[in-house]
C-alpha positions in Angstrom: 12.3 2.6 9.9 10.9 4.2 7.0 9.8 2.7 3.6 8.5 3.9 0.4 7.5 2.7 -3.1 5.6 3.6 -6.2 2.6 2.0 -7.2 0.3 2.7 -10.3 -3.6 3.2 -10.3 -5.6 2.3 -13.6 -6.7 5.5 -15.7 -10.2 6.6 -14.1 -9.9 4.9 -10.9 -8.9 7.8 -8.7 -12.5 8.2 -7.0 -12.8 4.3 -6.4 -9.3 4.0 -5.1 -10.2 6.8 -2.6 -13.8 5.6 -2.0 -12.2 1.9 -0.8 -9.4 3.2 1.2 -12.0 5.5 2.8 -13.8 2.4 3.8 -10.9 0.3 4.6 -11.5 -2.7 6.7 -10.8 -2.5 10.2 -9.4 -5.9 10.1 -6.9 -4.8 7.6 -5.9 -1.8 9.5 -5.2 -3.9 12.5 -3.2 -6.4 10.8 -1.1 -3.7 9.5 -0.6 -2.3 12.8 0.2 -5.4 14.4 2.6 -6.5 11.8 4.4 -3.3 13.0 3.3 -0.5 10.7 2.6 2.9 11.6 2.0 6.5 9.9 1.3 4.9 6.5 0.3 7.5 3.6 -0.4 7.3 -0.2 -0.4 10.0 -2.3 -1.5 10.3 -5.7 0.2 12.1 -8.9 -3.1 12.4 -11.0 -1.9 13.1 -14.4 0.2 9.6 -14.2 -1.6 7.6 -12.1 1.3 7.1 -9.7 0.7 6.3 -5.8 3.8 7.4 -3.6 3.3 5.4 -0.4 5.5 6.1 2.8 5.4 4.0 6.0 7.0 3.5 8.9 7.8 0.0 10.0 8.7 -0.9 13.7 12.3 -2.6 14.2 10.9 -5.9 15.2 8.1 -6.4 12.5 6.3 -9.2 10.9 5.7 -7.2 7.4 7.5 -10.1 5.3 4.7 -12.5 6.5 1.9 -10.1 5.2 1.7 -11.4 1.6 0.5 -14.9 3.1 -2.2 -13.5 5.5 -5.8 -14.3 4.2 -7.0 -10.8 5.2 -4.2 -9.3 2.9 -4.5 -11.6 0.1 -8.5 -10.6 0.3 -7.5 -7.1 0.3 -5.4 -7.3 -2.7 -8.1 -9.0 -4.7 -10.7 -6.4 -3.8 -8.1 -4.0 -5.3 -6.7 -5.5 -8.5 -9.4 -4.2 -10.8 -8.2 -0.5 -10.2 -4.4 -1.0 -10.1 -1.6 -2.3 -11.7 -0.9 -6.0 -10.3 1.6 -8.7 -10.4 0.3 -12.4 -11.5 -0.3 -13.1 -7.8 -2.5 -10.3 -7.3 -0.2 -8.1 -5.5 0.3 -4.5 -6.5 3.3 -4.0 -8.4 5.2 -1.9 -6.0 8.7 -0.4 -6.8 10.8 0.5 -3.6 12.1 3.8 -3.4 15.5 4.4 -2.1 15.7 7.6 0.3 18.0 10.2 -0.9 17.2 13.4 1.6 15.7 13.8 4.8 15.1 16.6 6.8 14.3 16.1 10.8 
């Protein structure tokens, strides 16, 4: 299954967002893979600060448990100063519905 969503970067934080992801924690990438996520990419539309994310999720996955995992919570806490977040610290992520696909 593919999932896509949009997030928003706070103005002036493109370089910092990229730097943090270039140095993403191995324990976080391991957690994402263990939960069934693969082929995860994030794209930036620089003028608006919109981040477009697309990923694949295995049929048997534990993605819904990620918000309760300490590593995920720590990452969100690390990122909340540079992007739009919810009151619980999670990024505001607006799900997108697929309307076209070319395989």
